[in-house]
N, CA, C and O atoms as CSV, one atom per row, in Angstrom:
chain,resi,resn,atom,element,x,y,z
A,1,MET,N,N,-29.188,-9.142,61.677
A,1,MET,CA,C,-27.780,-9.383,61.402
A,1,MET,C,C,-27.630,-9.897,59.965
A,1,MET,O,O,-28.363,-10.788,59.535
A,2,THR,N,N,-26.696,-9.337,59.248
A,2,THR,CA,C,-26.456,-9.761,57.866
A,2,THR,C,C,-25.454,-10.899,57.809
A,2,THR,O,O,-24.547,-11.014,58.632
A,3,ALA,N,N,-25.658,-11.732,56.803
A,3,ALA,CA,C,-24.738,-12.850,56.592
A,3,ALA,C,C,-23.415,-12.311,56.032
A,3,ALA,O,O,-23.410,-11.307,55.319
A,4,PRO,N,N,-22.308,-12.964,56.347
A,4,PRO,CA,C,-21.019,-12.505,55.796
A,4,PRO,C,C,-20.944,-12.783,54.301
A,4,PRO,O,O,-21.580,-13.709,53.797
A,5,PHE,N,N,-20.162,-11.973,53.603
A,5,PHE,CA,C,-19.944,-12.168,52.175
A,5,PHE,C,C,-18.982,-13.332,51.991
A,5,PHE,O,O,-17.936,-13.378,52.638
A,6,GLU,N,N,-19.320,-14.265,51.122
A,6,GLU,CA,C,-18.482,-15.426,50.849
A,6,GLU,C,C,-17.636,-15.171,49.612
A,6,GLU,O,O,-18.068,-15.438,48.490
A,7,ALA,N,N,-16.420,-14.648,49.820
A,7,ALA,CA,C,-15.521,-14.334,48.704
A,7,ALA,C,C,-14.797,-15.590,48.234
A,7,ALA,O,O,-14.523,-16.499,49.017
A,8,LEU,N,N,-14.497,-15.620,46.944
A,8,LEU,CA,C,-13.713,-16.718,46.367
A,8,LEU,C,C,-12.230,-16.508,46.672
A,8,LEU,O,O,-11.796,-15.410,47.021
A,9,ALA,N,N,-11.476,-17.581,46.531
A,9,ALA,CA,C,-10.032,-17.502,46.724
A,9,ALA,C,C,-9.388,-16.805,45.525
A,9,ALA,O,O,-9.916,-16.841,44.414
A,10,ILE,N,N,-8.265,-16.186,45.764
A,10,ILE,CA,C,-7.473,-15.593,44.681
A,10,ILE,C,C,-6.857,-16.737,43.884
A,10,ILE,O,O,-6.352,-17.689,44.479
A,11,PRO,N,N,-6.886,-16.670,42.551
A,11,PRO,CA,C,-6.306,-17.750,41.744
A,11,PRO,C,C,-4.826,-17.969,42.088
A,11,PRO,O,O,-4.081,-17.003,42.260
A,12,PRO,N,N,-4.401,-19.228,42.189
A,12,PRO,CA,C,-3.003,-19.526,42.556
A,12,PRO,C,C,-1.979,-18.818,41.678
A,12,PRO,O,O,-0.967,-18.343,42.194
A,13,ALA,N,N,-2.207,-18.731,40.366
A,13,ALA,CA,C,-1.239,-18.066,39.478
A,13,ALA,C,C,-1.097,-16.593,39.839
A,13,ALA,O,O,-0.009,-16.030,39.722
A,14,ALA,N,N,-2.190,-15.961,40.279
A,14,ALA,CA,C,-2.116,-14.557,40.677
A,14,ALA,C,C,-1.327,-14.406,41.970
A,14,ALA,O,O,-0.586,-13.437,42.132
A,15,LEU,N,N,-1.475,-15.348,42.885
A,15,LEU,CA,C,-0.698,-15.297,44.123
A,15,LEU,C,C,0.792,-15.461,43.841
A,15,LEU,O,O,1.626,-14.820,44.480
A,16,GLU,N,N,1.118,-16.321,42.884
A,16,GLU,CA,C,2.517,-16.590,42.553
A,16,GLU,C,C,3.153,-15.494,41.707
A,16,GLU,O,O,4.319,-15.152,41.906
A,17,ASN,N,N,2.387,-14.939,40.757
A,17,ASN,CA,C,2.972,-14.047,39.758
A,17,ASN,C,C,2.464,-12.616,39.787
A,17,ASN,O,O,2.958,-11.775,39.037
A,18,GLY,N,N,1.494,-12.325,40.630
A,18,GLY,CA,C,0.896,-10.995,40.639
A,18,GLY,C,C,-0.111,-10.862,39.521
A,18,GLY,O,O,-0.421,-11.839,38.839
A,19,GLY,N,N,-0.615,-9.680,39.331
A,19,GLY,CA,C,-1.598,-9.436,38.281
A,19,GLY,C,C,-2.510,-8.299,38.691
A,19,GLY,O,O,-2.233,-7.589,39.658
A,20,VAL,N,N,-3.587,-8.128,37.964
A,20,VAL,CA,C,-4.541,-7.062,38.222
A,20,VAL,C,C,-5.940,-7.657,38.178
A,20,VAL,O,O,-6.313,-8.291,37.190
A,21,GLU,N,N,-6.706,-7.465,39.222
A,21,GLU,CA,C,-8.091,-7.927,39.229
A,21,GLU,C,C,-8.900,-6.983,38.353
A,21,GLU,O,O,-8.836,-5.764,38.519
A,22,ILE,N,N,-9.672,-7.555,37.407
A,22,ILE,CA,C,-10.460,-6.728,36.498
A,22,ILE,C,C,-11.959,-6.862,36.730
A,22,ILE,O,O,-12.733,-6.026,36.263
A,23,LEU,N,N,-12.380,-7.910,37.451
A,23,LEU,CA,C,-13.803,-8.140,37.652
A,23,LEU,C,C,-14.035,-8.891,38.951
A,23,LEU,O,O,-13.366,-9.884,39.236
A,24,ARG,N,N,-14.985,-8.410,39.731
A,24,ARG,CA,C,-15.443,-9.124,40.927
A,24,ARG,C,C,-16.964,-9.048,40.890
A,24,ARG,O,O,-17.526,-7.968,40.714
A,25,ALA,N,N,-17.623,-10.166,41.052
A,25,ALA,CA,C,-19.083,-10.199,40.967
A,25,ALA,C,C,-19.648,-10.966,42.149
A,25,ALA,O,O,-19.079,-11.970,42.579
A,26,GLY,N,N,-20.757,-10.495,42.667
A,26,GLY,CA,C,-21.423,-11.185,43.763
A,26,GLY,C,C,-22.929,-11.026,43.669
A,26,GLY,O,O,-23.433,-10.060,43.097
A,27,ILE,N,N,-23.636,-11.986,44.237
A,27,ILE,CA,C,-25.086,-11.908,44.321
A,27,ILE,C,C,-25.424,-11.432,45.728
A,27,ILE,O,O,-25.056,-12.068,46.715
A,28,VAL,N,N,-26.125,-10.311,45.808
A,28,VAL,CA,C,-26.525,-9.721,47.081
A,28,VAL,C,C,-28.032,-9.521,47.036
A,28,VAL,O,O,-28.546,-8.796,46.185
A,29,GLU,N,N,-28.728,-10.162,47.950
A,29,GLU,CA,C,-30.189,-10.085,48.021
A,29,GLU,C,C,-30.819,-10.370,46.660
A,29,GLU,O,O,-31.772,-9.704,46.255
A,30,GLY,N,N,-30.276,-11.367,45.960
A,30,GLY,CA,C,-30.832,-11.805,44.682
A,30,GLY,C,C,-30.404,-10.997,43.473
A,30,GLY,O,O,-30.782,-11.331,42.350
A,31,GLY,N,N,-29.617,-9.929,43.674
A,31,GLY,CA,C,-29.196,-9.087,42.556
A,31,GLY,C,C,-27.697,-9.141,42.341
A,31,GLY,O,O,-26.937,-9.385,43.278
A,32,LEU,N,N,-27.271,-8.912,41.105
A,32,LEU,CA,C,-25.863,-8.911,40.754
A,32,LEU,C,C,-25.234,-7.572,41.097
A,32,LEU,O,O,-25.769,-6.515,40.762
A,33,HIS,N,N,-24.091,-7.630,41.767
A,33,HIS,CA,C,-23.312,-6.438,42.096
A,33,HIS,C,C,-21.880,-6.716,41.660
A,33,HIS,O,O,-21.332,-7.781,41.944
A,34,ILE,N,N,-21.275,-5.747,40.964
A,34,ILE,CA,C,-19.925,-5.970,40.459
A,34,ILE,C,C,-19.017,-4.791,40.752
A,34,ILE,O,O,-19.461,-3.657,40.936
A,35,SER,N,N,-17.734,-5.099,40.786
A,35,SER,CA,C,-16.680,-4.101,40.709
A,35,SER,C,C,-15.910,-4.457,39.449
A,35,SER,O,O,-15.573,-5.620,39.229
A,36,VAL,N,N,-15.631,-3.460,38.624
A,36,VAL,CA,C,-14.965,-3.735,37.355
A,36,VAL,C,C,-13.956,-2.630,37.063
A,36,VAL,O,O,-14.189,-1.458,37.360
A,37,ARG,N,N,-12.855,-3.019,36.489
A,37,ARG,CA,C,-11.830,-2.085,36.047
A,37,ARG,C,C,-11.896,-2.050,34.517
A,37,ARG,O,O,-11.977,-3.101,33.881
A,38,ARG,N,N,-11.862,-0.859,33.922
A,38,ARG,CA,C,-11.950,-0.758,32.452
A,38,ARG,C,C,-10.910,-1.652,31.804
A,38,ARG,O,O,-11.246,-2.380,30.870
A,39,ALA,N,N,-9.697,-1.635,32.241
A,39,ALA,CA,C,-8.640,-2.603,31.937
A,39,ALA,C,C,-8.083,-2.605,30.517
A,39,ALA,O,O,-6.889,-2.849,30.344
A,40,PHE,N,N,-8.876,-2.350,29.519
A,40,PHE,CA,C,-8.410,-2.463,28.131
A,40,PHE,C,C,-8.706,-1.178,27.364
A,40,PHE,O,O,-9.751,-0.559,27.563
A,41,ASP,N,N,-7.792,-0.781,26.493
A,41,ASP,CA,C,-8.048,0.371,25.622
A,41,ASP,C,C,-9.091,0.025,24.570
A,41,ASP,O,O,-9.876,0.883,24.167
A,42,ASP,N,N,-9.105,-1.225,24.123
A,42,ASP,CA,C,-10.063,-1.685,23.121
A,42,ASP,C,C,-11.156,-2.491,23.829
A,42,ASP,O,O,-10.891,-3.570,24.358
A,43,ALA,N,N,-12.376,-1.967,23.835
A,43,ALA,CA,C,-13.484,-2.638,24.519
A,43,ALA,C,C,-13.748,-4.033,23.969
A,43,ALA,O,O,-14.345,-4.866,24.651
A,44,GLN,N,N,-13.307,-4.293,22.736
A,44,GLN,CA,C,-13.503,-5.610,22.127
A,44,GLN,C,C,-12.824,-6.710,22.947
A,44,GLN,O,O,-13.264,-7.859,22.921
A,45,ALA,N,N,-11.768,-6.371,23.667
A,45,ALA,CA,C,-11.079,-7.357,24.507
A,45,ALA,C,C,-12.016,-7.952,25.554
A,45,ALA,O,O,-11.836,-9.097,25.970
A,46,TRP,N,N,-13.018,-7.175,25.984
A,46,TRP,CA,C,-13.979,-7.706,26.953
A,46,TRP,C,C,-14.768,-8.865,26.369
A,46,TRP,O,O,-15.181,-9.756,27.111
A,47,GLY,N,N,-14.990,-8.880,25.064
A,47,GLY,CA,C,-15.656,-10.015,24.425
A,47,GLY,C,C,-14.863,-11.291,24.627
A,47,GLY,O,O,-15.431,-12.349,24.897
A,48,MET,N,N,-13.540,-11.188,24.495
A,48,MET,CA,C,-12.682,-12.354,24.727
A,48,MET,C,C,-12.730,-12.779,26.188
A,48,MET,O,O,-12.798,-13.971,26.488
A,49,VAL,N,N,-12.696,-11.815,27.092
A,49,VAL,CA,C,-12.749,-12.125,28.521
A,49,VAL,C,C,-14.063,-12.825,28.864
A,49,VAL,O,O,-14.063,-13.851,29.545
A,50,LEU,N,N,-15.174,-12.275,28.394
A,50,LEU,CA,C,-16.477,-12.870,28.701
A,50,LEU,C,C,-16.619,-14.258,28.082
A,50,LEU,O,O,-17.231,-15.138,28.686
A,51,ALA,N,N,-16.064,-14.468,26.884
A,51,ALA,CA,C,-16.090,-15.800,26.264
A,51,ALA,C,C,-15.266,-16.788,27.089
A,51,ALA,O,O,-15.691,-17.924,27.298
A,52,ASP,N,N,-14.091,-16.364,27.560
A,52,ASP,CA,C,-13.268,-17.236,28.403
A,52,ASP,C,C,-13.986,-17.582,29.703
A,52,ASP,O,O,-13.952,-18.726,30.156
A,53,ILE,N,N,-14.638,-16.581,30.300
A,53,ILE,CA,C,-15.399,-16.826,31.526
A,53,ILE,C,C,-16.505,-17.839,31.259
A,53,ILE,O,O,-16.697,-18.762,32.052
A,54,ALA,N,N,-17.237,-17.684,30.154
A,54,ALA,CA,C,-18.317,-18.617,29.822
A,54,ALA,C,C,-17.789,-20.036,29.672
A,54,ALA,O,O,-18.420,-20.986,30.136
A,55,ARG,N,N,-16.633,-20.187,29.024
A,55,ARG,CA,C,-16.058,-21.531,28.864
A,55,ARG,C,C,-15.667,-22.132,30.216
A,55,ARG,O,O,-15.897,-23.318,30.454
A,56,HIS,N,N,-15.081,-21.326,31.098
A,56,HIS,CA,C,-14.715,-21.822,32.433
A,56,HIS,C,C,-15.964,-22.227,33.222
A,56,HIS,O,O,-15.989,-23.274,33.869
A,57,VAL,N,N,-16.988,-21.394,33.160
A,57,VAL,CA,C,-18.241,-21.701,33.866
A,57,VAL,C,C,-18.844,-22.999,33.333
A,57,VAL,O,O,-19.275,-23.847,34.115
A,58,ALA,N,N,-18.877,-23.160,32.012
A,58,ALA,CA,C,-19.431,-24.382,31.414
A,58,ALA,C,C,-18.630,-25.600,31.853
A,58,ALA,O,O,-19.208,-26.645,32.155
A,59,ARG,N,N,-17.314,-25.478,31.891
A,59,ARG,CA,C,-16.447,-26.596,32.284
A,59,ARG,C,C,-16.693,-26.981,33.747
A,59,ARG,O,O,-16.838,-28.161,34.064
A,60,ILE,N,N,-16.738,-25.989,34.633
A,60,ILE,CA,C,-16.989,-26.258,36.056
A,60,ILE,C,C,-18.375,-26.870,36.241
A,60,ILE,O,O,-18.535,-27.839,36.984
A,61,HIS,N,N,-19.368,-26.310,35.572
A,61,HIS,CA,C,-20.731,-26.834,35.680
A,61,HIS,C,C,-20.778,-28.288,35.220
A,61,HIS,O,O,-21.405,-29.129,35.864
A,62,ALA,N,N,-20.116,-28.576,34.111
A,62,ALA,CA,C,-20.102,-29.945,33.590
A,62,ALA,C,C,-19.406,-30.895,34.573
A,62,ALA,O,O,-19.890,-32.001,34.813
A,63,MET,N,N,-18.283,-30.470,35.136
A,63,MET,CA,C,-17.563,-31.328,36.089
A,63,MET,C,C,-18.393,-31.605,37.336
A,63,MET,O,O,-18.379,-32.718,37.862
A,64,GLU,N,N,-19.119,-30.591,37.810
A,64,GLU,CA,C,-19.852,-30.733,39.067
A,64,GLU,C,C,-21.219,-31.391,38.904
A,64,GLU,O,O,-21.745,-31.958,39.862
A,65,THR,N,N,-21.805,-31.325,37.706
A,65,THR,CA,C,-23.156,-31.866,37.531
A,65,THR,C,C,-23.227,-33.056,36.584
A,65,THR,O,O,-24.230,-33.770,36.558
A,66,GLY,N,N,-22.166,-33.274,35.805
A,66,GLY,CA,C,-22.198,-34.336,34.811
A,66,GLY,C,C,-22.877,-33.916,33.516
A,66,GLY,O,O,-23.003,-34.716,32.590
A,67,ALA,N,N,-23.318,-32.652,33.448
A,67,ALA,CA,C,-23.948,-32.151,32.225
A,67,ALA,C,C,-22.900,-32.037,31.120
A,67,ALA,O,O,-21.700,-32.022,31.394
A,68,SER,N,N,-23.349,-31.958,29.900
A,68,SER,CA,C,-22.461,-31.777,28.755
A,68,SER,C,C,-21.892,-30.350,28.769
A,68,SER,O,O,-22.634,-29.377,28.905
A,69,GLU,N,N,-20.570,-30.244,28.627
A,69,GLU,CA,C,-19.936,-28.932,28.584
A,69,GLU,C,C,-20.438,-28.136,27.373
A,69,GLU,O,O,-20.721,-26.944,27.494
A,70,ASP,N,N,-20.549,-28.783,26.214
A,70,ASP,CA,C,-21.015,-28.094,25.011
A,70,ASP,C,C,-22.456,-27.609,25.159
A,70,ASP,O,O,-22.777,-26.482,24.782
A,71,LEU,N,N,-23.321,-28.459,25.709
A,71,LEU,CA,C,-24.715,-28.065,25.913
A,71,LEU,C,C,-24.799,-26.910,26.917
A,71,LEU,O,O,-25.568,-25.968,26.726
A,72,THR,N,N,-24.008,-26.991,27.976
A,72,THR,CA,C,-23.999,-25.923,28.979
A,72,THR,C,C,-23.548,-24.610,28.355
A,72,THR,O,O,-24.145,-23.565,28.617
A,73,LEU,N,N,-22.501,-24.648,27.532
A,73,LEU,CA,C,-22.026,-23.442,26.874
A,73,LEU,C,C,-23.087,-22.893,25.917
A,73,LEU,O,O,-23.264,-21.678,25.826
A,74,ASP,N,N,-23.781,-23.759,25.216
A,74,ASP,CA,C,-24.872,-23.311,24.338
A,74,ASP,C,C,-25.966,-22.614,25.137
A,74,ASP,O,O,-26.499,-21.593,24.703
A,75,ARG,N,N,-26.301,-23.160,26.300
A,75,ARG,CA,C,-27.338,-22.551,27.141
A,75,ARG,C,C,-26.887,-21.184,27.653
A,75,ARG,O,O,-27.678,-20.242,27.701
A,76,ILE,N,N,-25.609,-21.080,28.036
A,76,ILE,CA,C,-25.067,-19.795,28.483
A,76,ILE,C,C,-25.136,-18.788,27.332
A,76,ILE,O,O,-25.581,-17.655,27.522
A,77,ARG,N,N,-24.699,-19.199,26.147
A,77,ARG,CA,C,-24.693,-18.315,24.976
A,77,ARG,C,C,-26.109,-17.853,24.640
A,77,ARG,O,O,-26.324,-16.673,24.364
A,78,ASN,N,N,-27.073,-18.768,24.660
A,78,ASN,CA,C,-28.456,-18.407,24.337
A,78,ASN,C,C,-29.007,-17.377,25.313
A,78,ASN,O,O,-29.667,-16.422,24.904
A,79,MET,N,N,-28.738,-17.569,26.606
A,79,MET,CA,C,-29.245,-16.612,27.588
A,79,MET,C,C,-28.498,-15.291,27.498
A,79,MET,O,O,-29.101,-14.233,27.673
A,80,LEU,N,N,-27.197,-15.329,27.228
A,80,LEU,CA,C,-26.428,-14.100,27.058
A,80,LEU,C,C,-26.992,-13.283,25.902
A,80,LEU,O,O,-27.211,-12.079,26.037
A,81,ASP,N,N,-27.227,-13.933,24.772
A,81,ASP,CA,C,-27.813,-13.241,23.622
A,81,ASP,C,C,-29.182,-12.657,23.971
A,81,ASP,O,O,-29.469,-11.509,23.632
A,82,ALA,N,N,-30.025,-13.438,24.644
A,82,ALA,CA,C,-31.358,-12.968,25.019
A,82,ALA,C,C,-31.271,-11.765,25.956
A,82,ALA,O,O,-32.018,-10.800,25.792
A,83,GLU,N,N,-30.381,-11.812,26.920
A,83,GLU,CA,C,-30.240,-10.705,27.882
A,83,GLU,C,C,-29.651,-9.460,27.234
A,83,GLU,O,O,-30.034,-8.342,27.579
A,84,LEU,N,N,-28.719,-9.643,26.296
A,84,LEU,CA,C,-28.168,-8.484,25.595
A,84,LEU,C,C,-29.224,-7.832,24.706
A,84,LEU,O,O,-29.267,-6.608,24.581
A,85,ASP,N,N,-30.076,-8.654,24.089
A,85,ASP,CA,C,-31.116,-8.146,23.197
A,85,ASP,C,C,-32.272,-7.512,23.960
A,85,ASP,O,O,-32.842,-6.518,23.510
A,86,SER,N,N,-32.621,-8.081,25.110
A,86,SER,CA,C,-33.775,-7.603,25.870
A,86,SER,C,C,-33.555,-7.881,27.359
A,86,SER,O,O,-34.022,-8.898,27.872
A,87,PRO,N,N,-32.848,-6.989,28.053
A,87,PRO,CA,C,-32.498,-7.246,29.455
A,87,PRO,C,C,-33.711,-7.357,30.371
A,87,PRO,O,O,-34.666,-6.587,30.261
A,88,THR,N,N,-33.653,-8.343,31.288
A,88,THR,CA,C,-34.712,-8.436,32.287
A,88,THR,C,C,-34.550,-7.331,33.328
A,88,THR,O,O,-35.532,-6.890,33.926
A,89,ASP,N,N,-33.309,-6.882,33.546
A,89,ASP,CA,C,-33.031,-5.778,34.462
A,89,ASP,C,C,-31.732,-5.120,34.017
A,89,ASP,O,O,-30.660,-5.681,34.246
A,90,PRO,N,N,-31.794,-3.941,33.385
A,90,PRO,CA,C,-30.573,-3.302,32.903
A,90,PRO,C,C,-29.680,-2.805,34.033
A,90,PRO,O,O,-28.504,-2.524,33.801
A,91,GLY,N,N,-30.200,-2.691,35.234
A,91,GLY,CA,C,-29.402,-2.259,36.379
A,91,GLY,C,C,-28.941,-0.821,36.247
A,91,GLY,O,O,-29.338,-0.099,35.332
A,92,THR,N,N,-28.098,-0.426,37.177
A,92,THR,CA,C,-27.519,0.919,37.161
A,92,THR,C,C,-26.021,0.786,37.361
A,92,THR,O,O,-25.541,-0.212,37.898
A,93,THR,N,N,-25.295,1.788,36.930
A,93,THR,CA,C,-23.844,1.765,37.068
A,93,THR,C,C,-23.385,3.075,37.671
A,93,THR,O,O,-23.799,4.152,37.243
A,94,THR,N,N,-22.524,2.971,38.670
A,94,THR,CA,C,-21.938,4.133,39.307
A,94,THR,C,C,-20.438,3.952,39.341
A,94,THR,O,O,-19.951,2.905,39.769
A,95,ALA,N,N,-19.702,4.947,38.900
A,95,ALA,CA,C,-18.248,4.886,38.937
A,95,ALA,C,C,-17.761,5.315,40.316
A,95,ALA,O,O,-18.069,6.410,40.788
A,96,ILE,N,N,-17.000,4.438,40.948
A,96,ILE,CA,C,-16.412,4.725,42.258
A,96,ILE,C,C,-14.931,4.422,42.147
A,96,ILE,O,O,-14.562,3.311,41.768
A,97,SER,N,N,-14.094,5.356,42.460
A,97,SER,CA,C,-12.651,5.118,42.378
A,97,SER,C,C,-12.057,5.018,43.757
A,97,SER,O,O,-10.850,4.819,43.896
């Protein structure tokens, strides 16, 4: 029997105002699985999205662990750069509509 998927709640602002989900990510059997919508005509916008996500992750991590938000963000940035330069697992991508 498989364990149920533990989905996050929809952000309150999205419930109140609507919006479009552009990214959903989950860890399944130790691997990353995502659903993503292209969402932007300019791919550079994804850089802003990923930077915002990194800042939110650093803030949550700092609040929950007492770690420094700046140090946490530096660690995220260092690993992001390392993974972009030399991926431990490039994975595969399949378009499903």
